Residue, then its C-alpha position, 0 to 999 in steps of 0.5 A: m500499500m502507498v500513502f500520499v501525504d497533504a501539507s495539512a497532515f504534515i503541519t499537523m505531525i510537526a506541530g504536534e496538533d490534534g490527530t497526529d497520532e493517528l497520520a504518524d500511526a498511518l505512516d508507520v504501517d505503510s513504507e511507501r510514503l510521497c508526497s509532492a513538491v507543493s507539499v513541501w513548500k506549503t508545509v514550510a508556508g504554513l508552519c510560518r504563517s500559522h505557528g510564526h516559525s521563522v523561514p529557516g526555522a520551519w524549513k528544519q523541521v521539515e527536513h528534520f521530520f522527513a529524515v525521521i519519518r524516512f520519506q525516501a521517494i523525495r528525499n533527493f529532492l529535499l535536498r535539491l530544493s532547499f536552496s532554491m526554497t530558503k532563497n524564494l521564501h526570504q523574498g516573501i511567502 
């Protein structure tokens, strides 16, 4: 089975909001975890807007989260996205 995770789920888990345990359990069951580049960007933007994180702080949390839950499908993509996203987000979300 494959699970596709969107930005709202990432924000819920990273910020420790209600529903985190259920989402984490769903990810534990499935080893094939996917998301889109837009979901990653929206997660950083959402953490900045709704939780008051700085762009570098939000990006660091997202990188750590992806390393811990092993989103292997986009791991290399995240490394390439890091520079571009940080540069663009500093110009305004």
